[in-house]
Structures are given as C-alpha cells and as structure tokens.
C-alpha positions as CSV (number, residue, x, y, z in Angstrom):
1,M,18.4,7.0,17.4
2,L,16.2,10.5,17.1
3,P,18.3,13.9,15.7
4,D,18.0,15.9,18.9
5,R,16.0,18.4,16.8
6,L,13.1,16.0,15.7
7,T,13.0,14.8,19.9
8,E,11.9,18.7,20.7
9,V,9.6,18.5,18.2
10,I,7.5,14.7,18.6
11,A,7.7,15.3,22.4
12,P,4.3,17.1,23.0
13,H,2.8,14.1,20.7
14,L,3.7,11.2,24.0
15,E,2.2,10.3,26.3
16,G,4.9,10.5,29.5
17,T,9.0,11.2,29.0
18,I,11.1,9.9,26.9
19,Q,12.8,7.3,28.9
20,E,14.5,4.5,25.9
21,Q,14.8,5.1,22.4
22,S,15.9,1.4,19.9
23,A,16.5,1.1,16.3
24,V,14.3,-1.1,14.3
25,S,15.2,-2.2,11.3
26,G,13.4,-2.9,8.2
27,G,12.5,0.0,6.2
28,C,13.3,0.9,3.0
29,I,13.4,4.3,2.4
30,S,13.3,6.0,5.8
31,N,15.2,5.2,9.1
32,A,12.9,3.6,12.6
33,C,12.9,3.0,15.7
34,R,10.8,2.3,19.3
35,V,10.2,5.1,21.7
36,Q,9.5,4.1,25.0
37,T,7.9,6.8,27.6
38,T,7.3,6.6,30.8
39,A,3.6,5.9,29.7
40,R,3.5,3.6,26.7
41,S,5.6,2.6,23.4
42,Y,5.8,4.5,20.1
43,F,7.0,3.5,16.6
44,V,8.3,6.4,15.3
45,K,9.6,7.0,11.4
46,W,11.2,9.9,9.9
47,S,13.4,10.9,6.8
48,E,14.7,14.3,5.6
49,G,14.9,12.9,2.4
50,R,11.5,12.5,-0.2
51,A,10.3,9.9,1.8
52,A,9.2,12.8,4.1
53,R,6.7,13.5,1.7
54,T,5.0,10.3,2.7
55,F,4.4,10.6,6.4
56,E,1.1,12.4,6.2
57,P,-0.6,10.5,3.3
58,E,0.4,7.5,4.8
59,A,-1.2,8.3,8.8
60,E,-4.6,8.9,6.5
61,G,-4.4,5.8,4.9
62,L,-3.8,4.1,8.5
63,E,-6.8,6.0,9.9
64,A,-8.7,5.1,6.4
65,L,-8.2,1.3,6.9
66,D,-8.4,1.4,10.6
67,A,-12.1,3.2,10.4
68,A,-13.1,0.0,8.2
69,G,-13.6,-2.0,11.5
70,S,-12.4,-4.8,10.1
71,P,-11.0,-7.9,12.1
72,L,-7.5,-7.1,10.8
73,A,-5.8,-5.0,13.3
74,V,-3.6,-1.7,11.6
75,P,-0.9,0.8,14.2
76,S,-3.2,4.0,15.6
77,A,-1.6,7.0,13.6
78,I,-0.8,9.4,16.3
79,A,1.6,12.3,14.2
80,A,2.6,13.0,11.3
81,Q,4.3,15.9,9.5
82,G,6.9,16.4,6.3
83,A,9.8,18.2,6.9
84,T,10.8,21.6,7.6
85,E,13.8,24.1,7.4
86,R,14.1,22.8,11.8
87,H,13.8,19.4,11.6
88,P,13.1,15.7,9.2
89,G,9.8,14.7,8.3
90,F,8.0,11.7,10.6
91,L,5.2,9.7,11.8
92,I,4.5,8.3,15.1
93,T,2.2,5.4,15.6
94,E,1.0,2.9,18.0
95,W,4.1,0.7,19.0
96,M,2.6,-3.1,18.1
97,E,4.2,-6.2,19.6
98,T,5.1,-8.8,17.3
99,G,4.9,-12.7,17.7
100,S,4.0,-16.0,16.0
101,Q,1.6,-16.7,13.5
102,S,-1.4,-18.6,15.5
103,P,-2.4,-22.1,13.4
104,D,-5.1,-20.2,11.7
105,F,-3.4,-17.2,11.1
106,W,-3.8,-17.5,7.3
107,E,-7.6,-18.4,7.3
108,H,-7.9,-15.0,9.7
109,F,-6.5,-12.8,7.5
110,G,-8.3,-14.4,4.5
111,R,-11.2,-13.6,6.2
112,G,-9.9,-9.9,7.9
113,L,-9.4,-9.2,4.3
114,A,-12.8,-9.9,2.8
115,A,-14.2,-8.2,6.0
116,L,-12.3,-5.0,5.1
117,H,-13.1,-4.6,1.9
118,R,-16.6,-5.0,2.4
119,H,-16.5,-0.9,3.7
120,V,-17.2,0.8,0.4
121,A,-17.5,4.4,-1.1
122,N,-19.3,5.8,-3.6
123,Q,-16.1,6.6,-6.2
124,Y,-13.1,5.0,-6.9
125,G,-9.9,7.1,-5.6
126,F,-8.9,8.9,-2.5
127,E,-9.6,12.4,-0.6
128,R,-5.4,12.9,-1.3
129,D,-2.9,11.6,-3.6
130,N,-0.7,9.7,-2.0
131,Y,2.8,7.8,-2.5
132,I,3.6,4.1,-3.9
133,G,6.4,3.4,-2.0
134,E,8.7,6.8,-2.7
135,L,6.5,7.9,-5.9
136,P,3.1,9.5,-6.2
137,Q,0.6,7.8,-6.3
138,S,-2.5,9.7,-8.4
139,N,-6.0,9.4,-6.9
140,T,-8.5,11.5,-8.0
141,Q,-11.7,10.2,-7.9
142,H,-13.6,8.7,-10.9
143,D,-17.0,7.5,-10.9
144,A,-16.4,4.8,-13.7
145,W,-13.4,1.9,-11.9
146,P,-11.8,1.4,-15.9
147,S,-11.1,5.3,-16.5
148,F,-10.0,5.5,-12.8
149,V,-7.2,2.3,-13.8
150,R,-6.1,4.4,-17.0
151,E,-6.0,7.6,-15.9
152,E,-5.3,7.6,-12.4
153,R,-2.9,4.2,-12.4
154,L,-1.1,3.3,-15.9
155,A,-0.7,6.1,-17.5
156,P,0.8,8.1,-14.8
157,Q,3.4,5.0,-14.6
158,V,4.2,5.1,-18.1
159,R,4.3,8.8,-18.3
160,R,7.2,8.7,-15.1
161,A,8.9,5.6,-17.2
162,R,9.2,7.5,-20.9
163,E,10.2,10.5,-18.7
164,Q,12.8,8.6,-17.5
165,G,14.1,7.0,-20.6
166,R,12.6,3.8,-18.8
167,W,9.8,2.7,-21.2
168,Q,10.7,0.9,-24.8
169,T,8.8,1.7,-27.6
170,S,8.0,-1.7,-28.4
171,W,6.0,-2.0,-25.6
172,D,3.3,0.5,-27.4
173,E,1.3,-1.7,-29.1
174,G,0.4,-3.7,-26.3
175,L,-0.5,-0.9,-23.9
176,E,-2.8,0.9,-26.8
177,A,-4.1,-2.5,-27.3
178,L,-5.2,-2.5,-23.2
179,Y,-6.2,0.5,-23.6
180,R,-9.2,-0.1,-25.9
181,K,-9.5,-3.6,-24.2
182,L,-9.9,-2.1,-20.5
183,P,-13.5,-1.8,-20.3
184,E,-13.9,-5.6,-21.7
185,I,-11.8,-7.0,-19.3
186,V,-12.1,-5.0,-16.0
187,P,-15.7,-4.4,-14.1
188,A,-17.5,-0.9,-14.7
189,K,-18.5,-0.2,-11.5
190,P,-17.1,-2.6,-8.9
191,P,-17.9,-1.7,-5.0
192,A,-15.3,0.9,-4.6
193,S,-13.5,-1.2,-1.7
194,I,-11.2,0.6,0.6
195,L,-7.8,-1.2,-0.4
196,H,-4.4,-1.2,1.4
197,G,-3.0,-0.4,-1.8
198,D,0.1,-2.1,-1.4
199,L,-0.4,-5.1,-0.3
200,W,2.7,-7.8,-0.6
201,K,4.5,-10.2,1.9
202,G,6.5,-7.2,3.4
203,N,3.6,-5.0,4.2
204,F,2.1,-7.3,7.1
205,M,3.1,-7.9,10.1
206,V,2.3,-10.5,12.9
207,T,1.0,-9.5,16.5
208,N,1.7,-10.5,20.0
209,Q,-2.0,-12.2,19.3
210,G,-1.0,-14.2,16.4
211,T,-3.1,-12.1,13.7
212,A,-2.3,-10.3,11.0
213,A,-1.9,-6.7,10.8
214,L,-1.7,-4.0,8.1
215,I,1.2,-1.9,7.7
216,D,2.5,0.9,5.4
217,P,-0.9,1.0,3.1
218,A,-1.0,3.1,0.1
219,A,-4.7,3.5,0.5
220,Y,-7.5,4.3,-2.1
221,Y,-10.8,2.8,-2.9
222,G,-11.3,0.3,-5.8
223,H,-12.2,-2.8,-7.0
224,R,-11.1,-5.2,-4.4
225,E,-9.1,-7.7,-6.8
226,A,-6.1,-5.1,-6.9
227,D,-5.2,-6.2,-3.1
228,L,-5.6,-9.7,-4.2
229,A,-3.6,-8.8,-7.3
230,M,-0.9,-7.9,-5.1
231,T,-0.2,-10.3,-2.9
232,E,0.4,-12.9,-6.0
233,L,2.7,-11.1,-7.6
234,F,5.9,-11.5,-5.2
235,G,4.3,-14.3,-3.5
236,G,4.2,-15.9,0.2
237,F,1.0,-15.8,1.0
238,R,-0.6,-19.2,1.8
239,P,-3.5,-21.1,-0.5
240,S,-5.6,-20.9,2.9
241,F,-5.0,-17.1,2.6
242,Y,-6.8,-17.1,-0.1
243,E,-9.6,-19.8,0.3
244,A,-10.7,-18.5,3.4
245,Y,-11.4,-14.8,1.5
246,R,-13.1,-16.5,-1.5
247,S,-15.5,-18.0,1.5
248,E,-16.4,-15.1,2.8
249,W,-16.3,-13.4,-1.1
250,S,-16.5,-15.4,-3.9
251,L,-14.3,-13.6,-7.2
252,E,-16.2,-13.2,-10.6
253,P,-14.7,-15.3,-13.5
254,G,-11.9,-13.6,-15.3
255,Y,-9.6,-12.7,-12.4
256,D,-6.9,-14.3,-13.6
257,I,-6.7,-11.8,-16.7
258,R,-7.7,-8.7,-14.4
259,K,-5.1,-9.6,-12.3
260,E,-2.5,-9.1,-14.9
261,V,-3.7,-5.6,-15.6
262,Y,-4.1,-4.6,-11.8
263,N,-0.2,-6.0,-11.2
264,L,1.0,-4.2,-14.6
265,Y,0.7,-1.1,-12.1
266,H,2.9,-2.7,-10.4
267,L,5.5,-3.8,-12.6
268,I,5.5,-0.2,-14.0
269,N,6.1,1.2,-10.5
270,H,9.0,-1.4,-9.5
271,L,10.3,-0.4,-12.9
272,N,10.1,3.2,-12.2
273,H,11.5,2.5,-8.8
274,F,14.8,0.0,-9.5
275,G,15.3,0.4,-13.4
276,A,15.6,-2.3,-16.1
277,G,15.6,-5.8,-13.8
278,Y,11.5,-4.9,-14.4
279,A,11.7,-4.8,-18.1
280,S,10.9,-8.1,-19.0
281,S,7.5,-8.5,-16.6
282,V,6.4,-5.5,-18.3
283,R,7.0,-6.5,-21.2
284,S,5.8,-10.1,-21.2
285,T,2.6,-8.5,-19.6
286,L,1.8,-6.4,-22.1
287,Q,2.7,-9.2,-24.5
288,R,-0.7,-10.7,-23.5
289,F,-2.5,-7.9,-24.7
290,A,-0.7,-7.2,-27.9
C-alpha cells in the first residue's frame, strides 16, 4: 500500500477522496497499486530508489505516444515527480481495465503500430533524456540516423559495460567493424517516427475492449524498424502482427541485418542490467560484423 507520506502528496492530483488501495503485481523496479477514489480509479507506482528517476521521463513518453493519435490505447499520465527527502517518487496514470484478446487483436496491434509510426518529427532523439529500464538513455537530437545510432545508442551502452567490467576486449574488432559499416547498413534519413522504445511483450497490455495498450515506454523519435526489431528479440508477437504491420507500411530490403544492429543496443543494455548471461548474445551479434 501507499506510504502515508506519499498519500498526502498525491491526494491533490486525484479526483475525489481515496477509498481503497490494492496492490498490483508485475513491476520489476518499483511498487505499484490501484487507487480507488470516490470519483474514479488510478494506477500509481512509486519508489525511493533509482527507479524514482524514471517517472517524470516516462510520463513525457506516455504523453508523446498519446499525442500521435494512433488506434493503440495509451494510459493518460496525470502526475509524476522524483523522490525527495519527504516522499518517494511517483507516477500517476489513469487506470485501464484489462480483458481478453479479441479475435483480431494481433492484426489491430500491427496496424496500430504502423499508424503510431506515421507520427514523425524533424530530428532523431527526444526533447530530453529518459531511461531504458533503470539505466539512462541518451536522446541528444541528430539530423542523421547513423550518427544517432552510434553516439546515442551503442556508444553509451558500450562505455557503461566497459566501466562495469562486463565488456570483453575481444568484442572490439566486431564493434569497430560495425561502426565503419553503419552508414551502409542503416538508412541515412528514414522518417523519424515516434517509437515506444522498449517494445517487448511485457510492455503492452490487453484492454477490456480486447485491444492493445502501450505501457512503460522509453520513447524517442527514430527509425520505425527499431520498435519492430525489439518485438522480435524476446518473442511473443504472432506472425499476424507483422503481416498486418507490413500491409500498412512495408519494410525495405535489408531489415534482417538492421534489426541485429538495433537489438544489439538492447542486448548490451541487458548485459549492463543483468550481467554475463547476455554476453554470448552480444558476442554472437558482433561476430557477424567482424
């Protein structure tokens, strides 16, 4: 349940008076609960640890996804704040009721993601840095996509892995080869689509209408294939999802190699989060470019 000192802080952001609280499972790095007031229900998550830094950027990511106006649901961010000496950090969103997948769930999801990606910006990156899991995600804006991938995605993760002693020097040859080839592998100026940024099967939910809702984003503007690549990294998305997406917006030849580049970012991020269990995946990906 919410700590008393936090209840006092969030109360002004809620419509009505708090009547009931119930714990919500599934959070990896923070606490979460449903808060029922006399007017409506809210989802609240909070933390006194490092996760508290992520709440304000996450709220901005939700707002950016919602502003894209796609058929995919996005919970409305109501308030967010980092931790202080007085209270934990918190994020408040609307409460979304869950349900079962409709017969066309995956087709609707694929078409909806393509529609989301039609919302574009003039540069790659985002107005502010945010987080991928608990680790910082650099979103300094670039005019060229290859430089963004190198400088704001791969290089910071590699640097962090080196600092933590998790990077193996034998990987350097593959990394340098990838850096040299990057302008030939990824497009120079693809549409800068709004991306969820961390789109694996744990970061969507099924609404009570049987459709998909996007949660826990690490949002930025980039090549849309980066979102698609992430959906393939850990699986869980059906073939009809990809068929529906491609029917709305086909992919250029070479996606199979580009997705390896985009997913390398997530593999090194997991190496930095969880350790050596991801070393073999990083190694095998880099060997393809050596």
